[in-house]
N, C-alpha and C positions, 0 to 999 in steps of 0.2 A: 383650122386654128390650132388644134392640139399638136400637129407636127411642128409648127413654128415655135410654140411654147416649149416643146421638148428640146429643140435645138438651142433655144435661148437659155434653157436650164443648164446646159453644159457651160455656156459662156458665163452665166451668173455664178455657177459653182466655182469655176476657175477664178473669177474676179474676187469673190468673197474669200476664197482660200489664200489668194495672193495678198489681199488687203489686210485681212485679219490674222494671217499666218495660221490658218486652220487646215488640217489635212483635207484635200479636195475629195478624197475617197469617202470620208464621213459625210460631207455635204452632199455628195452624189447619191448616197444611200437615202438621204432625206428627200431629195428631188425624185428619186425612183418611186418612193411611196406616193408623193403628191401627183406626179405626172402619170405613173403607171396605174395606181389603184383608184385614186379619187377622180382623175380626169379620163384615163384610158380604160378603166374597168377591168384591168388585169388582176386576177386573184393574187393575194399576198403570197401564197405558197409558190405560185409561178414566179413571182419576182425574186423570192428567196432562192429559187432554183437556178436563177441566172448567175449566181455566185460561181466563178470559174474554179471548181474544185481541183481539176487536174493541174491547172496552171499553178494554183496555190501550193499544192502538194509538191510539185516539181521544184518550185522556187525555194520552198522551205528546205528541202533536202540538199540542194546544191549550195545554198548559202550557209547552211549549218556546217557542212564539210569544210568549206573554206574559212569559216569563222574559227574552226579548230586549227587549221593550218596557219592562220594569222596569229592566233594566241600562242602557239608553241614555237613561233619564230621561224617556221619553215619558209614562208613566203619572203620574209626579210632576208633570210640566209641565201635563198636563190638569187634575190636581187643583188646582194653584195658580191656574190660569186661571179655573176655575169658582168657587173660593173668593173670588177677587177681586171677583166679581160681588156679593158681600154688602155691599161698600162699608163694611166694618167693623162692620155692625150685629150686635151679639152675639146677639140673638134668632134671627137667621137662620143662625148658624153650625152648630148641631146639625142643623137642617133641611137645609141645603145638603149637609152631610156624609152625611146619610141618603140623599138622592137621588143624590149623587155615587157612593156605594158601590153603590147599586142599579144604576145605569147601567153602571158599570165591570164589576161582577160579571156582569151580564147578557150582555155582548158576548163573554165568553170566559174571563177569569181565574178566575171562580168565587169562592166565599165566603172561603176561607182566604187566597188570594193577595191579594184586595182588602183584607181586614182587615189583613194584614201590611203592605200599602202605606200605608193610610190611618190606622191607629191611632197610629203614632209621630208623624205630622204633626198629626192631630186632637187628640190628648191634650196635646201641647205648646201648641197654640193655645188649647185650653180652659183650661189652667192659667194661661197668661199673661193670658187674658181674664177670669179668675175665673168661668168657666162650670163647672157641675157635671161633674167627671171621669166619674162614673157615668153621667150622661145622655149625654155625648158617646161614651163607650165602647159603651154599649148601642145607641145609634142607628147608629153605624158598623157594629156587628156585625149588627144586624137589617137594615140596608140591604144589607149583603153577603149575608146569608141570603136576602133578598127576591130578589136577582138571581141567587143561586147555583143556583136550580132552573130557570134558563133552558135551553131546548133546546141552546144553544151552550156552556153551562158544564159542567164535569166532573160535578158532582153531578146536574144535570138530565139529562145524557146517561145516567148510571147509572140514574136513576129510570125514564126512558122505555125504556131497554133491558130492565130488569127487568120492566116492565109488558108489553112486547111479547113477551118470551121466555117469560112465564108465562101467556099466554093472556088477559091483560086487554085487549090491543089497543093501538092507537096513540092515546095521550092528547093528542098535539099540544101545545097551549099550556095545557091545563087545569090541570096541576100548577103551572106557572109563574104563571098569573094568580091562582089561589086563594092561592098563597103570597105574592104581592105584596100582595094585598088584606089578608090576615091580618097580615102583618108591618107594613103601613102603619097599620092600626088599632091594633095593639099599641104601635107606636112613638109614635103620637099620644097614647095613654094615658100612656106613660112620660114623654113630654115635659111633659104637663100635671101629672102627679103630682109630678115632680121640680122643678117650678117654672119651666118654660121661659118662661112669659109674663112673669115678673118682670124679664127682661132687656130688655124693650121700651124703646126710647129710649136705650140705652147703646151706645157705639161703641168700637172698638179700631182700631189701625193694622194693615193687612193687607199682607203681602209680595207684590210684583208677580212674576208668573211669568217675564217676559222672553220673548224671541223663540224660536220653535221652530227647532232646527237642521235641516240637510238630512236627516240620518238619522231624526230624530224625525218629520219630515213624511212621509217615505217609510214609516215604521212605521205612522203613522196611516192613510195611504192603503191599506196592506196589510190592516189590520184591517177597514177599510170594504169593501174588495174581497172579503175572506174572507166577511163577512156576506152580501154580494150573491150570491157564488158558491154558498154553502150554501143560501140561500133560493130563489134563482132556478134555479140549475143542479142542485140536489139532490145535490151532491157530498158525500162523507163529510167531516165537519168536521175529523177528524184528518189526513186526506190533504191537504186544502186548507191546514191550518195548517202542516204540515211543508213544503209547497211554498213558502209565503211565508217560512217560517223560513230555508230554504236560500237563497232570494234575498237576504234581509236579511244573512245571514252572508257571502255572496259579496261584498256591497258594504261589509262591515266595520262593520255597524250595532251589533255587539256581539261580545265575545270568545266563541268557540265553547265552550271548556271551561267558562267561567262560566255560559253559557246552559244547557248540559246539566246542570251542577250545580244550576241553579235549578229543574229538574224535581223535584217532590216524590216522590222514589223511595220513601221510607218509606211515604207515604200510598198509593202505587200497590201496594206489596207488601201493605199492610193490606187494601186493597179486593180484590185478586185472590186472595190467600191465603184470606181469609174466604169469598170466592165459591166456591172449590174445596170448602171444608168444608161450606158450605150445600148444594152440589150432592150431596155424599156423604150428608148428612143426609136430603135429599129422596129419594135412591135407596133408603135403608134404612127409610124410612117415618116419619122423625122429623117432617117437615113435616105429614104427615097427622095424626099424633098431636097436634101443637100446634093444628092447625086444629079438630079435634074438641073439644079442651079449651076453646078460645075460643068456639066455637059454643054450648057449654053455658052460657056466662055471658051471652050476648048475645041481644037481640031487636031489633026494628026501631027502638026508641027508644034503647036503650043501646049499640048496636053502635059507632057513631062515637065517642061519648065514651070508652068503654072502650078502643077501639083507639088513640085519641089519648093517653090516660094511659099505656098500655102502651108505645107507641112513644117517648113523651117520657121516661118513667122509664128505659127502656133506654139512650136516647141521652145522658142526663146522665152515665152512667158508661162509655159506650162510643162507638163511631163511628156516626154516622147513616148515612153512605154505605158504610162498610165492614162493619157488623154489622147495624144495625137494618133498613134497607130490604131487604138480601138475605135476612134471616131471615123477615120478616113479609109482604113483597109476594107471595112464592110461595104464601101461604095464601089469598089473597083470592078467587080464582075458586071454589075448593071451599067456602070459608067462606060465600060468598054463596049458594051452592047449598044448604048446610046450613040457612041462614036463609030458604029458599024465595024467594030473590032479592028480599027486601024492601029489602035494601041492595046496591047494585051493586058488582062488583069494582072498577070505576073509582073510585067514591066511597071505598071502603076504601083503595085505593092512594094517592089524593090525600091522604087523612087520614094515612096512615103517613108519606108524604114530608114533608108540612108539619109535622106534630107532632114528628117526629124531628129536625127542623132548628131549630125555634124555641127550643129549650132550650140551644143550643150556645154561649150566653154563659156557661155554667157554667165555673168555673175548672178543672174537670177536663177540659173540652173544649179543643181547639186554640185557638179564637178567644178564649175566656175567658182562657186562659193567655197569649195574645198581648197582651191588654189589660193584664194584670198586668205583663208584661215591658216594655210600651211606656209605662207611666205614668211621669211624671217622678219623680226620686228623692225629692222632697220630699213626695210623696203617701203617705198611710198605706196601705200595701199590704194589711195585715191587714183593715182596714175595707173596702177595695175587694173583697178576696176574699169576705168575708162578704156584702157587698151584691150582688155578681154572683150568688152562690148564691140570694139572696132573689129577685132578678129572674128567674132561671132557673125557680125553682119557681112564681113568679107567672105566668110565661108558660105553664107547663104547665096551670094552672087555666084561664087565658084561652083557650087553644086548644081544650081539651075543650069548654068552653061555646060558643065561637064556631063551631066546626065542627058541634057538635050543633044549633045554631040553623040553620046553613046547610043541613044535612041535612034538617031539618024542612020546608024549602021545596021539597024534591024535587030538589035539585041532583044531576046526573049519575045520577038514578034513573029 
């Protein structure tokens, strides 16, 4: 009975959070006490110990650094510099924004911060250029998602940490590369379906970026050195990011209070609070129960498509990084064993990570909501809301088919 109640607690936490607009992480902590201590007999100190300290530390560091880069205009200046390379050709604008979002998200800010930076700029440019708002919003979001599972980005760090701590192993760049491929293919389809090619030959005037300031140049160098230090030196990305953040604050590259306020504390609480509840659910047998249920529905052909649909549907109404991955990735090793290893834990983990993120242009997700908030006042928000939902559900069908095809070629098996 307790395993069932533990799984229901996740659903109830998400439902209350969605209904009452309360951070799911806070609600998850309450359920952790009820399910873990009062029903499961887990000591309170053990429950507190489930708080993912390493993940919290890493995410704080990397988001602080890019909060500074956003405040001093470095990220916006990079965006305008690259956009200017289009020379005003309308057909290139959505494509440039896609790859710009991919690159920026990949080097550290992650998907939400990148979307928050680029959507206001991109949607205004799209409106002025008479380019489809839906196309531009979707390509900025999918580009941000594509880079958001980089080993340097917060969501990528979460995915890799979950894989390593649950016995899947070190997946390196596997999640990131499959995510980039899937998002690029889907974005190309959206570009074609929404009539991207009709803009060929049309031009608009593009604003020049101007010269980088001293602080912006130092910030750029810091980001570059961070990447080198992490890749070559093997240093924890959070520690490295905090080091460069302190140096930038010392030289006055940004206001300390504003930089700290720019850290997504609400998202961190969501991720960490839910992680505590998932650990409790695992301790009382809920994850095992979920794994056994999934195994009863799957075989070597249906495992990846079913997992894609499950992860995607959950993510439409909850958080990919805070709820879906922490709930499903812990099931992958035992689920693979139940299926006689015809589908590897690594493939199931990649499937969960990619499928849970591709649908996040849903208006119920942060980036979909950012797109609605960033659209110019003259845009029909109700129509954009509906169309973002259609794109989200279309992406769900796409990813189930796409990853099913990839799995049939023996990827990671």
